[in-house]
C-alpha positions, 0 to 999 in steps of 0.5 A, spaced: 220 478 522 222 476 529 221 468 530 220 464 536 221 456 536 217 452 541 219 444 541 213 440 544 212 432 544 205 429 541 203 422 543 208 419 538 213 424 535 215 431 537 214 438 533 217 445 533 211 450 533 213 457 530 211 464 533 212 471 530 213 477 535 207 482 534 211 488 530 205 490 525 199 494 527 196 491 521 196 484 524 196 485 531 193 490 536 197 496 538 197 493 545 199 486 543 205 490 539 207 494 546 206 488 550 211 484 545 206 478 544 207 472 540 202 469 535 202 462 531 204 462 524 204 456 519 203 449 522 208 445 526 214 441 523 215 434 525 222 432 529 224 426 533 221 425 540 222 429 545 225 436 543 229 438 549 234 443 546 234 448 540 240 452 537 240 457 532 247 459 528 250 465 529 247 468 522 240 466 524 239 461 518 239 454 521 236 451 527 238 445 530 234 441 535 236 435 540 231 430 541 232 426 547 227 421 546 229 419 539 237 420 540 237 425 534 239 432 532 235 435 527 237 441 522 233 446 519 234 452 514 230 458 517 226 462 511 228 469 512 221 472 511 217 467 513 221 463 519 218 457 515 223 451 517 226 447 511 229 440 513 237 440 511 239 434 507 240 430 511 235 432 516 237 429 522 243 425 525 244 420 531 246 424 537 252 419 538 249 418 545 243 417 549 238 423 551 241 429 548 239 435 552 243 441 550 247 444 544 252 449 543 255 451 537 263 453 536 263 458 530 269 458 526 273 453 529 277 450 523 277 455 517 270 458 517 267 451 519 263 450 525 262 445 530 256 443 533 256 440 540 251 435 543 250 433 551 248 426 551 245 426 559 243 419 559 250 416 556 254 421 559 258 423 553 259 429 548 257 428 541 258 433 535 258 434 528 262 439 523 257 443 520 258 447 513 257 454 515 254 456 508 249 450 508 248 448 515 249 441 513 251 436 519 257 432 517 259 425 520 257 425 528 263 423 533 263 422 540 268 428 542 269 426 550 266 422 556 265 427 561 264 425 569 257 425 570 251 426 566 252 433 562 246 437 562 248 443 559 253 446 554 256 453 552 260 455 546 265 460 546 
């Protein structure tokens, strides 16, 4: 299926809600399918405070969530058929700064490994993690640079 993940903030902690694209006329009306509507599936998955940015890896196997209120990056495996989120081990890592607001992934940066970058707006840093491409596991976090100003966006190439 085609899934969309939406971050939202509750009274104490954040969550990621899962939606699926209406593609099956046995579940959705023909008009819902034609209009590309989404329907809610499963229950929201808990994450850190204020999920501000989310990023799927190039294989659509893993989802990373930057939580600006708790200064964490949460990682999940996305179940192929259901889209269910299963926490990675470890489930989260510190963002190496305050107020993470954006994520970028550089695939194949080092012999098939990946590198996940995090823009930490409140501390004016870019943090990052080596990522094992086959498991999605985030390695030890590091601060990779101190850009001028407060970074608010990232893109990897």
